[in-house]
LUMVOVO-218260 format. One record per residue (C-alpha): residue in one letter; x, y, z. Coordinates in steps of 0.001 Angstrom, whole numbers, plus 500000, padded with zeros to 6 digits. Layout:
REM LUMVOVO-218260
AXYZ
...
//
This chain:
REM LUMVOVO-218260
X693986331255712787
X694722327633713335
X698103327970711653
X699046330994713864
X698071329170717051
X700401326283716117
X703268328725715475
X702804330353718905
X702791326947720563
X706083325907718892
X707673329218719951
X706626328574723530
X708122325057723466
X711426326432722192
X711420329012724970
X710738326327727564
X713569324162726275
X715952327087726449
X714855327835730000
X715378324210731037
X718882324220729534
X719671327441731368
X718431325976734646
X720496322796734166
X723669324703733299
X723113327042736244
X722686324051738590
X725913322460737407
X727887325687737648
X726869326116741272
X728267322702742265
X731596323081744094
X734460321228742368
X737650320089744060
X740656319555741820
X742823316498742312
X745580317176744794
X749245316994743916
X749547313766745851
X746684312230743853
X748242313309740587
X751569311872741696
X750247308543742930
X747216308076740728
X745153307056743738
X742104309307743360
X738808307939742077
X735698309924741071
X732048308922741291
X729130310807739778
X725676310831741365
X722547312166739566
X719645313368741707
X716353315186741091
X715693318563742717
X713237321441742366
X714002323965739610
X716317326796740577
X714063329476738942
X710276329893738681
X708668328157735708
X708260330243732555
X704576330954731886
X703389330232728348
X702000332987726130
X698381333989726578
X696042331623724915
X698344328622725093
X698008325593727312
X700096325686730505
X702955323147730496
X704618321825733698
X708386322022733518
X710332318841734317
X712490318943737455
X716018320130736763
X718863317661737352
X721813318512739579
X725025316522739278
X727165315973742348
X730835315123741827
X732573313485744778
X736084312223745270
X737443309323747266
X741196308934747509
X742646305471747951
X745509305282750413
X748808304064748909
X748434300784750842
X744875300296749558
X745965301035745987
X748793298490746317
X746371295912747728
X743997296428744812
X746862295900742373
X748102292749744113
X744590291303744069
X745062290757740325
X747732288119741065
X746418284516741060
X748078283482744315
X748894284270747937
X749740287953748495
X749124290560751187
X749813294217752019
X750812295407755498
X749704298963756240
X752277300524758572
X749548302592760224
X748372299359761832
X751885298299762831
X752635301692764402
X749857301199766947
X752349299211769034
X756097298620769437
X758293298601766313
X761505296933767429
X762426294635764526
X760926293368761280
X759362290518763228
X756891293177764463
X756088294259760886
X755683290702759552
X753427289488762372
X750009288097761386
X751186287231757869
X750164283670756945
X752988281605755522
X755626283965756934
X757742282786759869
X759704285736761293
X761357285614764706
X763949287984766159
X767132286777767798
X767508288584771121
X765779291679769791
X768382292132767036
X767903292684763317
X769155289235762271
X765770287534761907
X764981283896761441
X762908284476758298
X761215281888756098
X758333281831753611
X757070278419752505
X760211276856753926
X762765279096752217
X766133279037753986
X764625277193756962
X767998276098758322
X769850279376757777
X770818280666761201
X770292284097762682
X772682286967761910
X773290285558758433
X772388287006755046
X768816285960754268
X768253283206751706
X765423282173749411
X763464285469749377
X763834288463747052
X763787291548749280
X763325295056747916
X763075298725748756
X760491300472746558
X760786297822743861
X764604297922743812
X766369294666744793
X768344294541748028
X769049290837747471
X772459290115745960
X774375286969744904
X775424286760748576
X771795286809749765
X770173289746751538
X772045291862754096
X769572292648756854
X770893295739758638
X769215298289756319
X765711297063757144
X764724299627759760
X761071299233760762
X760282302972761047
X760049305063757899
X757987302441756034
X754638303313754441
X753484299783753616
X754967296367752908
X754045293941750131
X754376290210750797
X754219287975747709
X754517284348748707
X756261281872746435
X756077282303742665
X753494285059743103
X756481287433743175
X757054286724739482
X756334290291738310
X759260291523740421
X761578288854739044
X761195286902742296
X761598283301741144
X762963281950744448
X760986279465746545
X759997282020749206
X758816284804746888
X759426288461747713
X758974291201750316
X758849294811749107
X759198297671751624
X757719300933750304
X758810304215751886
X756763307418752295
X757299310373749974
X756775314082750357
X753229313601749055
X752247311143751814
X754415312001754845
X753825314494757636
X755761317726757259
X757302317072760683
X757019313903762748
X758651312530765896
X758321309184767672
X759769307749770885
X759505304184772211
X760919302826775477
X760464299926777839
X761852296790779411
X765383295476778865
X766663299079778671
X764963299539775321
X764615302956773728
X764118304085770157
X763728307530768596
X762715308755765164
X762388312175763576
X761215312611760001
X760091315243757544
X758432315291754131
X757171318026751829
X756308318954748251
X758172321897746728
X756991322676743209
X757798319706740999
X760022318222743705
X759304316390746922
X761419314826749643
X761234312516752651
X763871311895755301
X763775309756758455
X766504309483761097
X766353306726763713
X768413305666766701
X767867302736769070
X769395300805771949
X768373297624773731
X770250296149776692
X768630292778776082
X766520290199777893
X769140287477777410
X772745288030778421
X774971289279775645
X772159290477773369
X772703294239773650
X771856295919770342
X772232299461769045
X771602301157765715
X771616304476763893
X770118305003760461
X769045307456757773
X766343306766755165
X765729309438752510
X764290309890749048
X763868312768746602
X761422312864743707
X761113315127740691
X758303315286738105
X759613316518734760
X756080316480733334
X752903314423733561
X754608311459731903
X758148311380733279
X759246311291736917
X762217310006738862
X762979309259742502
X766379308957744194
X766824306803747311
X769462306723750011
X769762304521753090
X772494304346755683
X772548302259758827
X775092301059761346
X774308298365763895
X775953296361766642
X774416293192768086
X775597290922770843
X775741287220770030
X774556284813772765
X775014281541770901
X772541278708771449
X771047276904774446
X769626273459775096
X765981272808775912
X766696272334779614
X768773275521779763
X765908277587778346
X763410276051780747
X765730276715783716
X767163280142782824
X766537281638779347
X768579284747780224
X771898282925780120
X774201282911777078
X776042279912775731
X779264279553777715
X781548279576774671
X780201282859773314
X779983284446776744
X783705283766777219
X784501285150773769
X782173288179774169
X780658287424770792
X779142290296768828
X778553291419765265
X779108294902763859
X777756296460760662
X779918299631760787
X777952301499758118
X776017299966755224
X774879302208752371
X772210301887749681
X771885304281746716
X769067303869744216
X766970305494741531
X763662304582739906
X762488306461736821
X758983306039735430
X758101306960731848
X754454306847730782
X754586306241727054
X750823306649726604
X747608305885728463
X748169302154727989
X751872301614728601
X754781302652730783
X758386301720731450
X760257301687734780
X764052301916734909
X765757301199738233
X769319301068739512
X770923300603742917
X774347300229744517
X775112298717747925
X778136298771750176
X777794296386753145
X780918295979755308
X780686293472758189
X782849292772761227
X781901289513762983
X783523289011766386
X781580285930767452
X784192283224767810
X787896282682768352
X788477284317764970
X787361287698763701
X785679287724760303
X785853290858758209
X783598290912755141
X783310293402752306
X780388293390749880
X779789295890747094
X777047295065744608
X775119296729741802
X771612295927740569
X769357297065737740
X765724296537736756
X763719297254733613
X759951296751733619
X757731297494730619
X753970297094731025
X751027297744728722
X747271297164728541
X745592296125725295
X742459294564723888
X742824291343721924
X739720289983720203
X737758292472722263
X739171291099725542
X741447292833728074
X745118291894727978
X747828293008730426
X751477292352729579
X754649292877731611
X758218292338730450
X761101292665732904
X764860292336733276
X766368292017736761
X770101291742737278
X772446291982740288
X776175291440740419
X778995291361742960
X781484294142742338
X783628293229745326
X783151290353747781
X785732289021750199
X786280287592753682
X789346287671755941
X789677285605759130
X792045286878761839
X792876285744765356
X791117287561768199
X792142285437771223
X795396284082772680
X793942280800773896
X793846277216772648
X795010276826769084
X795941280528768892
X797928280711772164
X801218281525770422
X799842283485767488
X799795287301767649
X796367288925767675
X794963290008764299
X797119287498762411
X795526286614759059
X794408282972759093
X792535282769755799
X791431285043752989
X788782284209750405
X787033285981747548
X783500285453746279
X781691286320743088
X778315286000741473
X775753287420739108
X772013286841738766
X770106287679735572
X766379287108735088
X764436287876731908
X760722287444732482
X757449288057730654
X753861287726731883
X750441288150730326
X747043288328732033
X744195287730729570
X740475288052730337
X739192284923728585
X735621285838729474
X734046288312731873
X735982288304735177
X737879285106734299
X741580285765733805
X744318283465732565
X747973284084733423
X750851282817731302
X754451283654732193
X758005282487731789
X761492283503732908
X764955282717731625
X767452282533734486
X771214282825734160
X773377282706737314
X777064282364738172
X778800281679741481
X782453281409742475
X784542280922745612
X788306281342745790
X790633280783748753
X793863282751748271
X795559282245751678
X797138280167753228
X796681277909750201
X794919278467746925
X791796276799745576
X788790277896743592
X785370276655742581
X783002278153740040
X779526277231738847
X777057278591736330
X773592277586735309
X770702278398733020
X767125277704733970
X763661278213732541
X760921279123735002
X757391278872733558
X754180279901735305
X750494279485734498
X747415280398736496
X743813281541736583
X741748284013738606
X737956284053738591
X736127286943740216
X732866285204741111
X731419288417742521
X732799291766743691
X733253290069747063
X734750286678746172
X737475285359743892
X739207282014743452
X742602281360741919
X745145278705741123
X748589278423739559
X751349276014738623
X754810277549738833
X758472276692738838
X761026278271741174
X764767278658740772
X767167279433743610
X770976279519743398
X773109279206746547
X774580282305748166
X778127282799746871
X779751282298750303
X777873279037750831
X780150277380748295
X782995277613750836
X781828274392752526
X784542271982751425
X787402270232753223
X788873271751756392
X792462272673757155
X793736269947759477
X796910271660760665
X798479275092760993
X796899278304762250
X793881277891759920
X793030274487761370
X789264273912761393
X788503276512758706
X787292275505755245
X790164275134752810
X788188274504749622
X784849275186748081
X782247272756746778
X779929272881743808
X776314273280744853
X773439272728742442
X770713275318741994
X767566274501743935
X764418274096741822
X760788273314742625
X757424272857740957
X754590274337743019
X750834273866742714
X748619276413744470
X744864276994744828
X743074279510746991
X740389282109747520
X740042285598748978
X737140287920749547
X734690289357752045
X731218288350753232
X729080289589756120
X731819291447758018
X734425288747757242
X737519289240755095
X739507286136754294
X742412284723752347
X743187280988752111
X745844279231750012
X747015275639749760
X750307274886748038
X752331271778747243
X755983272027746160
X758104269230744732
X761644270418745556
X764895269228743988
X768415269924745315
X767097271821748329
X769867273913749881
X770076272773753503
X772460273621756295
X773609271859759412
X775502273033762477
X777960270643764106
X779992271266767286
X783089271878765142
X781366274250762704
X779795276103765614
X783218276633767178
X784418278378764022
X781197280277763436
X780335278358760291
X777789275876759024
X777951273177756396
X775856273597753237
X774761270873750829
X772025269797748427
X769433267458749879
X767725264478748331
X764203265262746962
X761945266969749483
X758311268030749684
X756944271345750946
X753211271764751399
X751045273948753546
X747966276041754198
X748117279824754645
X744956281378756046
X743945284758757402
X740550285973758611
X739406289355759871
X735960289567761428
X733920292509762720
X732252290864765721
X730227293865766893
X729775297276765275
X727975300265766727
X727925304013766240
X730810304510768646
X733217301871767321
X733689298152766717
X735064294955768226
X736989292785765794
X738936289537765571
X742090289084763475
X743549285621762886
X746443284118760944
X747190280398760690
X749991278541758921
X750317274783758488
X753669273637757097
X754665270093756210
X758243269924754953
X759845266487754727
X762257264248752876
X760741261927750298
X762980258872750525
X766311259965751957
X768939257242752379
X769626258286755997
X766485260075757216
X763749258373755190
X760614260568755311
X761645262630758353
X760334266157758694
X762816268912757947
X763835270474761285
X763922274124762300
X760373275376761798
X756980274605763424
X754315272620761581
X751541274776763091
X751796278499763808
X748812280632764854
X748348284281765757
X745044285723766948
X743969289132768195
X740783290643769618
X740682294360768799
X738594297210770162
X738520300438768137
X736462303388769353
X735707306432767219
X736888308716770010
X740436307395769362
X740810304791772105
X741966301342771006
X742987298116772739
X743875294563771787
X744660291211773332
X746622288758771185
X748279285378771324
X750987283496769450
X750873279691769413
X753524277350768004
X753709273586767819
X756905271799768815
X759935272194766539
X762491269535765683
X766076270464766547
X767832267684764610
X767552265836761314
X766890262521763044
X763778264041764690
X764653262841768191
X765034266248769847
X762410269011769974
X761798272489771264
X758488272326773169
X755298273920771854
X754359277258773404
X751732279968773564
X752329283540774699
X749915286423775336
X750297290176774775
X748081293209775162
X748167296858774075
X746115299920774936
X746471303217773128
X744904306470772030
X744942307894768506
X743762311524768423
X740925311807765869
X741874313843762795
X745333314495764254
X748549312624763707
X749193312000767388
X749315308702769185
X750293307103772482
X750373303400773428
X751296301024776254
X752089297335775529
X752556294320777783
X754338291379776118
X754531287730777218
X752126288309780081
X752736284877781630
X756549285231781387
X756672281959779441
X760076280367778828
X760180279232775213
X762465278756772211
X761543281207769483
X764340280146767099
X765692276699766242
X768853276255764173
X769117272457763996
X772065270226764639
X772710267104762630
X771992263957764661
X770897264261768286
X770463260525768969
X768245261446771913
X770733263888773411
X770209267599773951
X771949269881771468
X772646273592771862
X770337274560768990
X767759276962770459
X767493280688771123
X764954281932773703
X762182284429773162
X761788287481775385
X760190287198778813
X757610289582780265
X758145293165779122
X756398296537779202
X756777299057776377
X755368302517775775
X755489304948772907
X754333308348771726
X754216309773768216
X753275313225766945
X753031314558763413
X752473318120762200
X751649319584758794
//
């Protein structure tokens, strides 16, 4: 009897266990499950979290057999699966946070809340980045950590690797700027200094990578219109979609600006498109195409007194010559193929081709340029465990080469030296050449929990050449090999705070056309033009950087301090003679020092159920100076402010209304190497009000810029020695202006 009772009890327990299992399985099967979307599969930006909660049983408890003791069933568990998709910009920011140095990501959704005229609008509020537009044109004055600080506006950019979707736009001639349309960008990565190492960016300024939307992230149809002061108007239409294994995105833009300053009218037309195809889960490719034509007036430069009296005037010389610059149609073709070898490793293969014709009609001579270049990238990355610790390795090859590079100067006036020379007569013809090759490897190793060490190195091989073929012949060629090491650490103190530091070398060759800075022709039709080239050494620097980033109590910050010991810095100077012929003189400087602080802070001042009031700030301190120059001693390098601050108070309501009030403050800027002539300090104020329809891709805004109509010099391209006199070395910023825009997207 006792034995039978035990057998009945065991049978009841088995029945109860089976019932519990049935209840649990039934609970799980009733949970709705959402599969990852095609966009998430394509971008890898989805993340899943699992929550376990207790709940009452789904069915009544099973009663035990008669004569057995009643047993209470445990509560059944239900499992809730939820998904949270990271935006592409957030995913990029998370990836860049693994770099032990100053980096940032600009989400274009924030930029699109106001006017998008030039890249100066995109790069605003970026610490360490100085970006100012010349008369509303595309030829920015762009510098990071002092890169190319004397390079004038409407020139190829120097000292920064610039990319579209990880493909280099920078060439041995520098970076042509006309393809950088502000609309049709999803987000922008800014990697300051040697922190661009993973992209092969070993130049002093680092790298900027513009990432375009795809069919997975773009609206099916979208249109945008902006208009405002100075006869400004800009239009964009775009479309993106996924079709089976394929997707596409295309954006067409057109703009015109009459200009605040005389002779600064600017117009453009461009196409930005890409097409992607997924062969399978491991192999995909994306083709890119960009086309853009631009025309920009050229106002020359003004003195300090001229800007204070009337910033709308153009320099007399260029007004007489009706100076302007035309990019008749630049083209960019590219492809990036990604192959996932396994769960731990992948390889990226990229290729691009550029054709950038230029017609410069600024001075008494017309300059026709032709540039055709090809570039390729290979990046192999893998994740491993070594001695039980995480290890991340990246190996890359980046190469870009001139296929065709030339310049022809012709007469375009019948005055002065060219009074008796027929128009369009060839005065000088020169050819340029160059190749850049970088082989780099980097490893991040988790020495102990959340403490990472970075070790990296690059082998650099570059060539440059300049050849004058008419009216006389001369040629100069240079080549160089460099080794660029890098070491750093990153310690994640908590999920909210990390500190980092690095020691890195940088390597920067001159642009190929900069070598044409030798002796001038002293007679004949080519008088005043460079007759020969000069050998310029490659600029190198050793940089030390420490910093921190994180968030705490509604504050998000990033602070970096860097110190660079620079050798053979590539500097430029504009003299009255070189200005007349639309040229500048390039040379290597004696040892210089670059140091600075780059800080950003975002604070939620007040938060409530209906919205929040926030403060965004960006501050840059820059101290660039000679060490012991024979002529200038320890003078500061001219052309860029020592202190530059941008601050903004922002109101964001959940009903879609937003508003901001911001300011830009700059200290005085030296306009000559002898530091006796300065552009005054300034501060300007702007405000924007707009409405963003909740859960709909529709937006309208109204902006008021330079509310006090301040007269100020936004750009300084220094002369040589002022000796207390005023030089024509400044370009004015815009006065008071009103701009409005509307955007609508449909899916």
